[in-house]
N, C-alpha and C positions, 0 to 999 in steps of 0.2 A: 709422643710416648710419655714425655715428662708430665703432660697434663693428665693423661690417663693414670699414671702412677700416683700422682697427688690426689686425684679423685678417689682412687681405690683406698688409699690410706685414710682419707677423710671418712669414707663410709665405713671402713673397718673400725675406726675409732668410735664412730657414732653407734655402730651396732654393738660394740663391746660395752659401751656405757649403757645402752638400752637393755642389753641382756643381763647386765650385772647390777643394775640400779636397785632392783628390788631384793637382791640376794646378798648384798654386802652385810646387812645386819637384819636378821629375822629372829624374832623371839622364839626360842625353842620351848614349846609348851608340852608338858607331859601330864598323863593322868587326867586329861581333859581340862587343865587349868592354864589359862593364858594370863600372865602377870604383866600388866602395862603400867604398873605404879610408877616406875622410873624410866619408862621408854621415851626416847628423845623424838617426839613427833615433828619437832622443828627441822630435824635433819632427815628423818625418814618418815614422810607424811603418809605412806601406805605400804602394806606388805601382804603377802599371801598367807592364808591361814593353813599352813602346813604343820602337821604334827599329829599327836594322839588325841583323837576324838573319842568320847564315850559313846557307845552305840548299844541300843537295845533292839535286838532283832525281833521281828514278828509282832511288835506292839507300837502303838502310838501313845506314848506316855511322857509326862513331864518328870517323872521320878525314876531314878535308877532302880534296878531290881537285880535279883540274883542272876538274871540272864544277860545283864549288861557286860560288855567287853570293851576293850580298847582297840580302836582301829586307826592305823596309820594312813593318813591321806596325804598325798596320792599314791604312796608306795603300794597299797593294796588296790589292785585295779578295779575291783567291784565287790559287792557283798555276797556273791554266790558261794564263796567258800565258808562263810560264817553266818549266813542267813538262809538256812535250808528251807525249801518250799514244801510245806506240809499239805498243801491242797492239790498236789499233783498238777500244778499249772506249768506254763512254759518257764524255761530257765530264766532266772533273773526277776520274775514277777514276785511281788510281795510288798511288805511294809516294814518300816523301821523308824527308830527315833535316834537322832544325833544330839549330843549334849556337849556344851562348852561353857565353862565358867570363866568369866572375864573380870579380872581385878582392874578397876578403873585407874587411870593415871591421876596423880596428885593434882595436876593442873587440869581443870575442866576442859575437855575437848569435844567438839561437835563431830562425833564419830558416825560412820556409816559402813555398811557391808555391801559389797558389789558382787552379786551373783551374775557373773558374766556368761557362764555356760552351765546349764543344768538340763538333764535329759529325763527328769521324772516330775510327776506332780508333787508339789511340796507346799508346806506352810511354815513360816518362820515366826518364832515367838521370842519375846524378851520378857522374862519374868512372867510367863504364862499369858502375856498380852500379844495378840497377833499383830505383827508389823509388816508382813508381806506374804504373798501367796503366788503359786504357780499352778495353773490348772484348777482342778476341783477334786478334793479328796472324797467329797460326799456323793458326787455324781457317779451312778453305776457304770456309765460309759466312760472310757478313757478320754481325757482332754489334754492334748499336747499343747504345751505353752513353753516356748523357748525364747521369748523376748527377754533380753537382759534387763535386770532391775537393780537400781541403786536404792537400798533400803536404809534410811537414817535410823540410828538407835535413839530410843526415846530418852530425853534428859531425865535423870533420876539421881537421887541421893543414895539410893540403895547400892551397896557395894558388898560383895561382887554382883555382877550381872549374870543371870542364867540365860544362856542362849540355847534354844531348842529348835530343831528342824525336823518336822514330820515329813517322811518321804513315802510315797506310794508309787511303785513302778509297775506299769501295765502295758508298756509299749516297746521296751528294749530288752535285749538279752543280757545286758550288763546292768545290774541294779546299784542303787545307792549314789552317794556323792562321790564322783570320780575326779572331778576337777575342783579343787578347793576355791572358795570365794576369797575376795580381797577385803581387808579391813583397813581403815585409815580415816583421815579427816575428810569430811563430806566434800568440801570445796576442792581438795586435792584429787579425790576420786572423780568428781565431776569434770574437772579440767583434764584429767588423764583420759577420760572417755571422749571428751570433745576433741582432744588431740588425735585419738584413734580415728574418730569420725572424719576429721580434717584430712588425715593421711589417706584414708580410704577414698575420700572424695577426690583428692589430687590424683591418686592412682587411677581411679575410674575415669576421671576426666581425660587423663593422658591416654588411657586405652581407647576411649571413644574417639578422640582426635586421630590417633594412629590408625584405628580401625577404619574410619570413614575415608581417611586419606588413601589407604590401600584399596578400599572399595572403589574409589574413583579411579585409581590406577587400573583396577581390574576391568572396568567398563570403557576406559579410554585408551588402554594400551594392549589391544588385541587379546582381551580376555585372559589375562595372566592368572593362572589357577593359584599360584602362590599368594597373590594379593588377596584373593577370595578367602583362602584358608586363614590368612592373617586377620582379616576383618572378622571372620567368624570366631577365631580364637579370642580376639580382644572383646568381642561382644559377650561371649560365654564367660570369660574370666571376670568381666565387669560384674556379672551376676554372682560369681563365686565370692568376690570381694564384698559385695553388698550383703550376702547371706551368711558369711562366716564371721568369726570373731565377735566384734561388737554388734554385728547384724545391723549394718547401716540402713538396710532396706526398710526397717520399721520407721525410720525418720521420714521417708517419702510416702510409705503406705502403712499408716498406723493400724488399719483394720485387716491387713493381709493375714490369712490363716497361717498359723505356725506350721501346720503340716505341709503347706505349699512351700514355705521357706525351707523347711527341712529337705524336701525332695529336690528343690532347686540347688541347694548346697551340695548334695551328693552328685546329682546329675551333672552340674557344671564341672566338678572335679574330673569326672570320667571323660566327658566330651571335650574338656579343655586339653587333656592329655592327647586324645585322638587328633584334634585339630593342630595342636602344637607339633606333634610328630609329623603330620602330613605337610605342614608348612616348612619345616626343616628339610623334609625329603624333597619338596619341590625345588629347593635350592641346591640339592646335592644328589640328584637322581643317579648320577654315574657312580656313586660310591657304594650302593647297596641294591639288592634285588627288591623290586616293588612287592614281591610276594611276602617278604618279611614284614613290610609295612602293613599290608592287607591283613596278615595273620594277627599282628599286634593290635591293629585297630579292631579286628573282629572279636578279640578276647574281651575288649572293654565295651563292646556293643551290648553284650548280655547284661552286665550289671547296670549299664545305662538304661536299658529297657526296664529292669527291675526297679530302678529309682523312679520311673514314671508310673508303672502299673502295680508294682509289688507293695506289700504291707510295710509299715515302718519297722516292724520287728525284723522282717526279712532283709530290708535294706541295711540296717545296722548290724545284722548278724554276719553278712558277707563282706562288710566294709574292710575289715582287717585283711581278709584274704585278697581282696582286690588291690589293696596297697602293696601286697607282696608281688602282684603281677606288674604293677606300675613301675617298681624299681628297675627291673631289667629293661622295660620299655624306655625309661629315662636314660639308661646306659646306652641304648642304641642311638638316642638323640645326641648324647654327648660324643659318641664316636663320630657321627656325621659332622657335627660342628667342628670337632678337632681336625677332621680332614679338610674342612672348608678353610679353617685358619691356616693350616699347614701349606695349602696351595696359594695362600695370600690373594684370595679372590676379593672382588669389590666389597669394600666396607667390612672386611673380615675382623678388624679390631673391635669396632663398636658392636657389630652384629654378633660376633662370636662371644665376646666378653659378656654382653647382656644376657644371652641365652644360657651360657654356662653358669653364671651367678644365679639366675632364676631356677635352673634345674638343681643346682647345689642346695639352695635354700629349701626348695620343695622336697628334695630327698631328706634333708635334715628333719623337716616336720613329719615326714612319713615314718622315719625311724623312731622319732619320739612317740608317735601314735602306736607303733608296734610294741614299744617298751612301756606303754601305758604312762608316758610322761606327758606333761601338759605345757611346759615352757622351757626355754623361750621359743615362741613361734616366730619363724623368720620369713615365711612365704611372702607376706605382704611387702617386707623390705626388698625381697628379691624381685617382686613385680614392680616396685618403685624404681629399683635400679634398671630394670628392663626398660621401663618407660623413659628413664633419664638418658640412657645410652642410645636407645632407638631414636629419641628426639634429636640427639646430636647427629646421629647417622643420617636421619631424614632431612635435617636442616641443611647439611652439606649436600645431600642428594638433591633436595628440592631446589636449592640455589643454583646448582649446576643444571638441573632440568629447566629452570626458568630461563637462564641465559641461552641454553640450547634451543628452547622453544621459541624465544624471541628471534634468534637467528633464523630458525626454520620458518617462522612466520614471515619474516622479511623476505626470505627467498621465495616462499609460496606467493606472497603478494606480488613480488617482481614477476614471477612466472604467470600469475593471473593477469597482470598488466600486459605482458607480452602476448598472452593468449587472446586477450580482448582486443589488442591491437591487430593481431592477425585476423580475428573475426571481423573487425571493422574494415580492414583492408579488403577482405572478401567482398564486402558490400560496396566498397569504393572502387573496385577494379574497373567497372564499366565507366565510371566518371573519369578516373585517371587515364584510362585508355583513350577515351574521347578527347580529353584535354591535350594529351601528348600527340594524338593522331592528327589533330587539326593543324598545329604548326608544322608538323612534319610533311603533311600533304601540301601546305603552302610552300614549303621549301622545294619540294619536288616539282610542283607546277611552275613555280617561278624560275627554277633552274632550267627547266625545259624551254620556257619562254625566252630567257636570256640567251640560251644557246641558239634558238631559231633567229632571234633578233641579230645577234652577232654574225651568224652565217649569212643572213639576208643582207646585212649592212655591207659586208665585204664583197658580196656578189654585185651589189648595186653601186659600190663606191666608184668604179670607173666612169659611170654615167652622170655623176654629180658634177655640176660646174664648179670650177675653182672658187673658193671663198676669198674675196679681197681682204687685205690686211685690216682695213678700217672696219670690217664687219665682225671681226672676232670679239670685240668687247660686247657687241649686241648678242652674239651667240652665247658667250659666257653668262651674260645677264639672263638670257632665256633659261639656260640650264639651272642657274642658281635659284631663279624665281620659281621654277617648276619644282625643284627639290624641296623648297620651303613650304609647299602646299601639302599639308598632311591630311586634310579632310577630303573624303571622297564624296562626290556629288551623287544625290539620288537621281532616279530617272526623271522626275519632274524638274528638279533643279538643272539637270543636264540640258533638257529641252529649252527651259527658260533662258539659260545662259547662252546657249547656241543661237537662239533667236536674237538676243540682245547684241551679241558680237556681229552677227550677220548684218543687222541693221546699221551698226557702226561702220562696217566695211562698205556697205552700199553707199552710205553718206560720204565716205572718203573716195568713192569712185573706183574701188578695187574690184577686179574681175574675180570670178569663181569664188564667191563669198562662202559658199557651202563647204568647199574643201578647206579653205583657209580657216574658217571658224572651227571646223572639226580638229584641225591641227592645233589651234590655239587652246581649245578646251582640253585636248589630250595633254598639252603641256601644263595644264592647271591654271591658265590665265582666265580671270573673270572679267577683266577689262583691258583695253589696249593702252599702254603707256604712250604719252605724246611723242617721246623721242624715238618711238619705234614706227610711227606712222609712215615716215618716208621710206622705210625699208619695204613695206608691203606693196608700195607702188612700183618697185623695181622688179624686173623679171627674175633676178637671182634670189628673190625672197622665197620662192618655192623650195629651192635646193637648201637654203639656209634653214627654213622651218623643218623640213623633213630630216635634215641632219640633226638638228636640235632635238627633235622628237625621238629619234633613234637613240641618241646618247642618253636622254632623260629616262627613257624606258629601261635601258640597261641599268642605270644608276638606281632607279626606283626599285628595280628587281632585287638589287643587292641589299637595299634597305629592308625590303620585305623579308628576305632571307635572314638578315640579322635580327629583325623583330621577332620572327617565328622561332629562331634559335634561342633567343633570350627567354621567350615564353616557355619553351621546353625545359631550359635550364632552371627556371624559377619553379616549375612544377616538380622537377626531379629533386631540387634542393628541399622543397617543402616536404616531399615524401620521405627524403632522407632524415630530415629533422624529426618527422613524426615517428618513424620506425626506430630511430636511434634510442637506445636505453642502456644506461650504465648504472647498475645497482649500487656501485660504490661512488657515484657522482656526488659532488658537494654542491651546496647552494651557490648560486651565482646570480648576478643582477641582470634582469631582462626587462624589456617593455612588453607588457601584456598584449598590446595591440599588434606587435610583430608576431607574437606567438599565435594569435588568432588568425591573422592574415595568412599564415602558412596553411592552416586548416581550411580556410575558405578557398585557397588556391587548389588544394587537393579535391575539394568537393565542388569544383567549378562546373562539372558536368551536370550535377543536380540543379545548380543555380540556373542553368540555361534551359531547364526542362519545365518552365512555367512557374518557378519559384523566385520571388523577388527578395533579395537580401539587402537590408539597409543597415549601415554601420554608423555609429556615433561614438567616435573615439576622442574622449577629452584628453588634454595634455596633463598627464600625471607623472609623478616620479617613477623611475624603475623600481622593481621590487625584487628582494632576494627570495629565491625559491628553487625548487627542483624542476627545471624547464621540461625535461622529458616526461615527467609524470603529469604536469599540468597540460601538456599537449594531448595526452590521452583524455583528460577531463573535457577539454574544449571539443575534441572529436566526438566523444560520447554525447555531450549535450547538443551540439550542433547537428549531428546526424539524427538524433531522436527528434529534434525540432523539424528537420526537413522531412523525415519520414511521416511525422504526424500530419503534415499538410497534404499528404497523399498526392504529391506532384503538382499542386497548385495552391499557392498561398503566399504568405509573407512571413519572413523571419527578420526580427530586429535584434541587432547586437549593440550593446552599449558598454563602454569601459569608462570608469570614472573613479572618483575618490569621495569618501564619506567618513563622517565621524560617528562612532558608536560607543556610547558610555565613555566619552572623553578619550577615545583611542582612535587613531587613524587607520582606515581600512581602504584598500583598493577593492572595487567591485566589478564583476563581469555579469551582465544581464543578457540572457538569451531568451527571447520571446517569440512565440509562434502563433499563427492563426488557426491551429488545428482544432479538433473537436473537444480537447481538454481531457483531463484525467478524472475518472469517476471518483466520487468522494469516498466510496467504500474501499478503494484500493490505494488511495494516495498515501496511506500510512505504511504500505508494504513495498513501495517502489524501490526503496533502498535496501531491501532484504536480498541476500545472495540468492541467485538462481530464480528470482521472481521475474516473470516476463509475461506480457499479454500478446506477444507475437506468436505466429504459428510455429509449430515444431520445425527446427532447422533454420529459422530466421533470426534467432536471438539466443544468447547464452544466459541472460538474466544477471550478468555480472557487471554490465556497464555502469549503472548508477551506484552499485555497491562499491566498485573500485573507485569511482569518482569521489564518493563520500570518504572512503579511507584516505585517499590522497589529500583531500581538503583538510581533514582532521589532522593529518600528519603535519600540515602547514599551520596548525592551530587556527584554522579558518572555520567558516560556517557555510553550509549550503542550504538554501531555502527554496521552497517551491510554492507558487500560488497558481491556482488553476480554475478556470471557468470556461464554458464553451467559447471558442474562437479567441481565447486569450490565456495561454499558459506561459508562465515565466519562471525560469530557474535563475536564481541569483547566487553568485559565489562571492563571499567576502573573505579577503586575505589580509591579515594584519601587517601593518608596517612596523619596522623597528627603526627608531631614529638613527641609530649608529650605522644602519645598513643602507639608508637612502642616499641617493645621489641627486644632484640638481641637474635639470635638463634645460 
């Protein structure tokens, strides 16, 4: 609040100085004589030519006549009271001559006269020498010329100077010079005009910025109608600023017709009020009936249409009456914004203050127009304040919107990642089910086998011969040796090994070589240790071997169960790591190879369906990253690679370290032998929702999310593709302070 108060005080002081700068000391000229002999131009470099002009109605003459009278400008609103129309033309039409005698200052000054606003055709003379013109007095057709002119006075030793203005009015209901010109130093007037142009440019620039911001809000925020009204208001008021006052529009369009500028000036005033009222109403709909707004807007549609299609005479004739209608409409707007402020709604201080000031200054100018006064005009200052406070309001609003949008974007990205993970899981279900089903089946089958072996063993136990004490070491050796054999023999190897053992048994003279060789191979023996040869020659060897085989089969079954259970646990853990996602997780150190191995474990079913996966994991330091998000990247890339091979092909995965532009990067390369990516679409593969897969088989978000995640890690994702060789390479930067030694 203190900031707002200080700002208001500053602008009030600025406006006070601006409004009183030209009125602190104005020479009062009477009887058409302006004495500048001792006027301090160093202190007051310019002032308005208010006072008693000599006027000769109905004639264009350089000399005064008996018809000449004194006219007070601007106190006399127009010449209709003292310049009667003898030709029965429209009110205000006619001609007349204005005379002013100027006594030059003692110190030579480079003086000029600024005709900022004039509504008639006119010619300006200095000592009967034409120095400026508006329109054409000789042309039988009226020629509107409202472009402001800064007319330098000719240097002369003649003193006093006789200034004469011929005026011919053929377009307006109010004739003559109604707004007095300004006299002063040429440089001061030029600088003053440039300041006005700069002020207008700043205000127009602010309006355009605010307008297009609100237009963006309209199209991105569920078609907010208030934002559209605000954009149109800013657009229309920009034209009002360009066409009013110093008429800045002529700077940009020098050849634009004055009639068009005149129409835009009046049209923008009326349409601006309509749009401003509807903008305020869009924020305060609950405070007033919309019928009142529609009626108020409808009242201004008529003069707006006249401003487009009517004659200049008609437009200017009804203008004062339209201003009388605008004042109560502005009162409605003030009522609405006061209610808005009283309820302390969002941004009520900046929004309400700016609108009230703008409406107040607009009302001030309207009252001046109704009273036929010409200054000080304050609307542009009100518009400037409006832009200033709206900028503060929007800067706070935008900053809050940006923070909110970033949070929403992160949430949306997290949801997309999870959605893509679920989509990926849908494709992986068959693979995961197969991978888990295989070890579970092995557990069930082995469990049944162990149960049968134990049952048979105990049933046959009474028929086994007692094992001598000295044979126990051999029994234990047989069991240990058998359990140490982890490789299973193929059919050919089994036959070859059985034949070899049978031959050895024959050579030793052992009976029933076939049965003994089968027992030995079942125990996993490939050759007969020398210290066991004596055992096979004894009768008790059969019982010993059978007992050893029973024990070994039971123990091997337990090993099989443990191996299958570990396999299932590994798959479940990999699946858990893949599906886990914490949006608030912090970076942590991981080995990329471990992360990729998890994904390979999940996709094991695909790998066994005719796809060969080759890995080449170099020893590299761990990297700080968001593991959950990278898991999704590897899943997307690896799944795409597997699918591209169409169930038969090769996928190569490589993890290593590389230096790019003197910075260390870890890289992950996933290469497949699929048909490749067509050149015409390779530039689109990272676009969201772009997919070449049939409907229902892909979301088109996989590569898009992968790129977002890699860019979040300040990394790079690259793709190189040709037939039977497509390679995606992900580069992740290292930070020295984050790396660990392995």
